[in-house]
C-alpha positions in Angstrom: 151.5 54.0 227.3 148.7 55.8 225.4 150.3 54.9 222.1 150.7 51.3 223.1 147.1 51.0 224.4 145.7 52.6 221.2 147.6 50.1 219.0 146.5 47.3 221.2 142.8 48.4 220.9 143.0 48.8 217.2 144.6 45.4 216.4 142.4 43.6 218.8 139.2 45.0 217.5 136.8 43.3 215.0 137.9 45.8 212.2 141.0 45.6 210.1 143.1 48.6 209.2 141.7 48.7 205.7 138.1 48.7 207.0 138.9 51.4 209.5 140.1 53.8 206.8 137.2 52.9 204.5 134.7 53.9 207.2 136.5 57.2 207.7 136.4 58.0 204.0 132.7 57.2 203.8 131.9 59.6 206.6 133.9 62.3 204.9 132.1 61.7 201.6 128.7 61.9 203.3 129.6 65.2 204.9 130.8 66.6 201.5 127.7 65.4 199.8 125.6 67.6 202.1 127.3 70.7 200.6 126.0 71.2 197.0 128.8 71.9 194.4 128.6 74.4 191.6 127.5 72.0 189.0 124.6 70.8 191.2 123.5 74.4 191.8 123.7 75.3 188.1 121.7 72.3 187.0 119.2 73.0 189.7 118.7 76.6 188.5 118.5 75.4 184.9 115.8 72.9 185.8 113.8 75.5 187.6 114.0 77.9 184.7 113.0 75.1 182.2 110.1 74.1 184.4 108.9 77.7 184.4 109.2 77.9 180.6 107.4 74.6 180.3 104.6 75.8 182.5 104.2 78.9 180.4 104.1 76.9 177.1 101.8 74.3 178.6 99.4 77.1 179.6 99.5 78.5 176.0 99.0 75.1 174.4 96.4 73.8 176.8 92.7 74.6 176.8 92.9 77.1 179.6 91.4 80.4 179.0 94.0 83.1 178.5 93.2 86.7 178.9 93.6 88.5 175.6 94.0 92.1 174.9 91.3 94.1 173.2 92.8 94.3 169.7 93.8 90.6 169.9 90.3 89.5 170.9 88.3 91.6 168.5 90.7 92.3 165.6 93.7 90.0 165.1 92.2 86.7 166.2 89.0 87.0 164.1 91.0 88.2 161.1 93.6 85.4 161.3 90.9 82.8 161.8 88.9 84.0 158.8 92.0 84.2 156.5 93.4 80.8 157.6 90.2 78.8 158.0 87.9 80.1 155.2 88.2 79.4 151.5 87.8 83.0 150.5 90.5 84.0 153.0 92.9 81.4 151.5 92.1 82.7 148.0 92.7 86.3 149.1 96.1 85.4 150.7 97.1 83.4 147.6 96.1 86.3 145.3 98.0 89.0 147.3 101.1 86.8 147.5 101.2 86.1 143.8 100.6 89.8 143.0 103.4 90.9 145.3 105.8 88.3 144.0 105.0 89.2 140.4 105.6 92.9 141.0 108.8 92.2 142.9 110.3 90.0 140.2 109.0 92.2 137.4 109.7 95.7 138.5 111.8 95.1 141.7 114.6 92.6 141.9 115.8 92.8 138.2 116.3 96.6 138.6 118.3 96.5 141.9 121.6 98.2 141.3 125.0 97.1 142.6 126.8 100.2 143.8 129.6 99.0 145.9 131.5 102.2 145.6 134.1 103.1 148.2 133.0 106.7 148.3 129.8 105.6 150.2 131.8 104.7 153.3 133.8 107.9 153.5 132.8 110.9 155.5 131.7 113.9 153.5 134.7 116.0 154.7 137.3 113.4 153.7 140.0 114.6 151.3 140.0 111.2 149.6 136.6 112.1 148.1 138.4 114.7 145.9 140.5 111.9 144.5 137.4 109.9 143.6 135.9 113.0 142.0 139.0 113.5 139.9 138.9 109.9 138.7 135.2 110.3 137.9 135.9 113.2 135.7 138.9 111.4 134.0 137.0 108.2 133.5 134.0 110.1 132.1 136.2 111.7 129.5 138.7 108.9 128.7 139.5 105.4 130.0 141.4 102.5 128.4 140.8 98.8 128.9 143.6 96.4 128.3 142.9 93.3 126.1 145.5 90.6 126.5 145.4 88.3 123.4 146.9 85.0 124.5 146.5 83.3 121.2 146.7 85.8 118.3 145.7 84.7 114.8 148.0 84.1 111.8 147.8 87.6 110.4 148.8 86.4 106.9 145.9 83.9 106.9 142.8 85.5 105.3 140.3 83.4 107.4 142.0 83.9 110.8 142.6 87.6 110.2 139.0 87.9 109.1 137.8 86.6 112.5 140.2 89.0 114.2 138.8 91.9 112.3 135.3 90.9 113.6 136.7 91.1 117.1 138.2 94.5 116.4 134.9 95.8 115.0 132.8 94.5 118.0 135.3 95.8 120.6 135.0 99.3 119.1 131.3 99.2 118.6 130.3 99.4 122.3 128.1 102.4 123.3 131.0 104.0 125.3 133.7 103.5 122.6 135.8 106.6 121.9 135.1 107.8 118.4 138.7 108.8 117.6 140.5 105.8 116.2 143.9 107.2 117.2 142.9 106.8 120.9 143.1 103.0 120.5 146.6 101.5 120.8 148.1 98.4 119.3 151.2 97.5 117.2 148.7 96.5 114.4 147.2 99.9 114.2 150.7 101.6 114.2 151.9 99.1 111.6 149.2 100.0 109.2 149.7 103.7 109.8 153.5 103.6 109.4 154.1 101.0 106.7 150.9 101.1 104.7 149.5 104.6 105.5 146.1 103.2 106.3 143.7 103.4 109.3 142.4 99.9 109.8 139.8 100.8 112.4 138.2 103.5 110.2 138.2 101.1 107.3 136.5 98.4 109.4 133.7 100.6 110.5 133.2 101.9 106.9 133.0 98.4 105.5 131.5 96.4 108.4 129.3 94.4 106.0 132.3 93.1 104.0 134.6 92.1 106.8 136.4 89.2 105.3 136.2 89.9 101.5 137.5 93.5 101.3 138.2 94.7 97.8 141.3 96.3 99.2 144.0 93.6 99.5 145.7 95.5 102.2 142.9 94.5 104.6 142.3 90.9 103.5 145.5 89.9 105.4 148.5 91.6 106.9 151.7 91.8 104.9 154.2 91.1 107.6 157.3 91.5 105.4 158.1 94.9 106.9 157.4 93.9 110.5 161.1 93.4 111.4 162.0 96.9 110.4 158.9 98.3 112.0 159.5 96.7 115.4 163.1 97.9 115.6 162.3 101.5 114.5 161.8 104.3 117.0 159.3 104.9 118.6 157.6 101.7 117.6 160.3 99.6 119.2 158.5 100.3 122.5 156.0 97.6 121.3 158.6 95.0 122.0 157.3 95.1 125.6 153.8 94.5 124.4 154.4 91.7 121.9 155.8 88.2 122.1 156.8 87.2 118.6 159.1 84.9 116.7 160.9 85.4 113.4 161.5 82.2 111.5 163.7 82.0 108.4 163.4 79.1 106.0 165.9 77.6 103.6 165.2 80.2 101.0 166.1 83.0 103.4 162.4 84.1 103.6 161.3 85.1 107.1 157.9 84.5 108.6 156.5 86.3 111.6 154.6 84.5 114.3 152.8 86.6 117.0 152.5 84.5 120.2 151.0 87.1 122.5 150.0 90.8 122.1 148.2 93.7 123.8 145.5 96.0 122.6 144.2 99.1 124.5 140.7 100.2 123.5 139.5 103.7 124.6 136.1 104.4 126.1 134.2 107.3 127.5 131.1 108.2 129.7 132.3 105.9 132.6 130.9 107.2 135.9 132.4 105.7 139.1 133.2 102.1 139.9 129.7 101.0 139.1 130.2 102.4 135.6 133.6 100.8 135.2 132.2 97.5 136.4 129.5 97.7 133.7 132.1 98.5 131.0 134.5 95.7 132.1 131.6 93.2 132.0 130.7 94.4 128.4 134.3 94.0 127.4 134.4 90.5 128.8 131.2 89.6 126.9 133.0 90.6 123.7 136.0 88.5 124.6 133.7 85.5 125.2 132.5 85.7 121.6 136.0 84.9 120.3 137.3 82.0 122.4 139.8 81.0 119.7 142.0 84.0 120.7 141.9 83.4 124.5 141.4 87.1 125.4 141.8 88.3 129.0 140.6 91.7 130.2 142.7 93.7 132.6 142.2 97.0 134.5 143.6 98.4 137.8 140.2 98.1 139.5 139.5 94.6 138.1 139.6 92.9 141.6 137.2 95.5 143.0 134.7 95.0 140.1 135.0 91.3 140.5 134.0 91.7 144.2 131.1 93.8 143.1 130.0 91.0 140.8 130.3 88.4 143.5 128.2 90.5 146.0 125.5 90.9 143.4 123.6 88.1 145.1 119.9 89.0 144.5 119.0 87.0 141.4 116.8 84.0 140.5 119.7 81.5 140.3 121.0 82.3 143.8 117.4 82.1 145.2 116.9 78.8 143.6 120.2 77.4 145.0 119.3 78.6 148.5 115.9 77.1 148.2 117.2 73.7 147.3 120.0 73.7 149.9 117.7 74.7 152.7 115.2 71.9 151.8 118.0 69.3 151.8 119.5 70.6 155.1 116.2 70.7 157.0 115.3 67.3 155.9 118.6 65.8 156.7 119.2 67.5 160.0 115.7 68.1 161.4 114.1 65.0 159.9 111.0 66.9 159.0 108.4 66.1 156.4 109.5 67.2 152.9 106.3 69.1 152.4 106.7 71.1 155.6 110.2 72.1 154.5 109.0 73.3 151.1 106.2 75.3 152.7 108.4 77.1 155.3 111.3 77.8 153.0 109.1 79.0 150.2 107.5 81.4 152.6 110.8 82.7 153.8 112.2 83.2 150.3 109.0 84.8 149.1 109.0 87.2 152.0 112.6 88.3 151.4 111.9 88.6 147.6 108.9 90.8 148.3 110.8 93.0 150.8 113.8 93.7 148.5 111.6 93.9 145.4 109.4 96.6 146.9 112.3 98.3 148.5 113.7 99.0 145.0 110.3 99.8 143.7 109.4 102.3 146.4 112.8 103.5 147.7 115.2 102.8 144.8 117.0 100.2 147.0 120.6 99.3 145.9 123.3 97.0 147.0 126.1 99.0 148.7 128.3 99.0 151.8 125.3 100.0 154.0 122.6 97.6 152.7 124.8 94.5 152.6 125.3 94.4 156.4 121.6 95.0 156.8 120.8 92.0 154.6 123.2 89.8 156.7 121.6 91.0 159.9 118.1 90.2 158.6 119.2 86.7 157.6 120.8 86.1 161.0 117.7 87.3 162.9 115.5 85.3 160.6 117.5 82.1 161.5 117.4 83.0 165.2 113.7 83.5 165.2 113.2 80.3 163.3 115.2 78.3 165.9 113.8 80.0 169.0 110.2 80.4 168.0 109.6 77.4 165.8 111.8 74.6 166.9 111.3 75.2 170.6 107.5 75.3 170.4 107.5 72.4 168.0 109.4 70.3 170.6 107.0 71.2 173.4 103.9 70.8 171.3 105.0 67.4 170.2 103.6 66.2 173.6 100.1 66.9 172.4 98.2 65.3 169.5 98.0 68.4 167.4 97.7 68.1 163.7 101.3 68.5 162.3 100.3 70.5 159.2 98.2 72.9 161.2 100.9 73.3 163.8 103.6 73.9 161.2 101.6 76.5 159.3 100.7 78.3 162.5 104.2 78.7 163.9 105.8 79.3 160.6 103.4 82.1 159.8 104.0 83.7 163.2 107.8 83.5 163.0 107.8 84.9 159.4 105.6 87.9 160.4 108.1 88.8 163.2 110.8 89.3 160.6 109.0 92.0 158.8 108.9 94.7 161.6 112.6 93.9 162.4 113.5 94.6 158.7 111.5 97.9 158.8 113.2 99.0 162.0 116.7 98.3 160.6 116.4 99.1 156.9 114.1 102.2 156.6 116.3 104.5 158.6 119.3 103.4 156.6 117.5 104.0 153.3 116.5 107.5 154.3 119.9 108.5 155.7 121.6 107.1 152.6 119.8 109.6 150.4 121.7 112.5 152.1 
């Protein structure tokens, strides 16, 4: 009966079934809305924090009197106001900046050494250090660099062989070249010693002013008629693994020798550590660049390591110029700032870093190694973070006021730049002093 009476009441009321359920859903939604969800609480807390921050910044940027500390009131503020607002102060800042930059680029940055040596990251008691010490002794006494000649000359052609003799002379004229000619290895040297009883390297250095037109016909070109017997004779047949050659026989049964590829090992001395080997390999590469017709490649077991050292050698004028241009383009495209503001800020940042690293070398003999590279990266990251937090945030809030844009940009740029300097001191100076021990 209750069930029948309920149905009777429901169907005879002014509400339909759909309306009845809609009303119930609305009541449930109203009750749920009274309970704040997580997103609402989070947004509420964020709004409260933002309002507090805005009040602080509004107090700083408004005309309200702020209680200053003693040194701020009587030392820093008068000094900054005088330097920024007076003509003499501006001239003084400009003079000091130019002087510091001149000293940094003259006696600082060009002299920074790249010493990415693995021994710097090993503990002093490590047994591996003994291996490095042994290699240092060996490299200091004797080390060979492999030259791969991808396109050798026609040794029977006077002109082409003359150019190749110039290459041999220059390769063995480096400061670290081993004086004993027998320390250098090539099939060409053995061929002259074995078949013509001559030392071509000694002859080159004794007649370096007459490279192409030697009076001795043996050195004008190479007589390759005995090459076939030479290359098949012990122990010189071992050079078959270091030469790619062809023997062509014409209709008159006369053979001609064509050398397609060949190897030369030049010996050097006074090489100290990986930094010394890096310097030597770079000098050998410079020699190879002078003779592009031979397509010479340099090889050494530590070639990849020295290439990494060359890549990490980042402090130079070209890289600074590229960074300067890229930063200006990025700031103008992303932030939509005035072009002049971008130049002022980025010039200040690059100048500050140049002065820091220049004077670090000048005062502390700063060098690029496994300790200082992370420090440089940390400083750059902190500089970007300071730039975003201190400059952009204040710039956004101060845009509510009619402050002069140039004055505003200079003021906040100067403050954010100054904050980088003590951070660099705190991070770098202890590392520099500990690295000396």
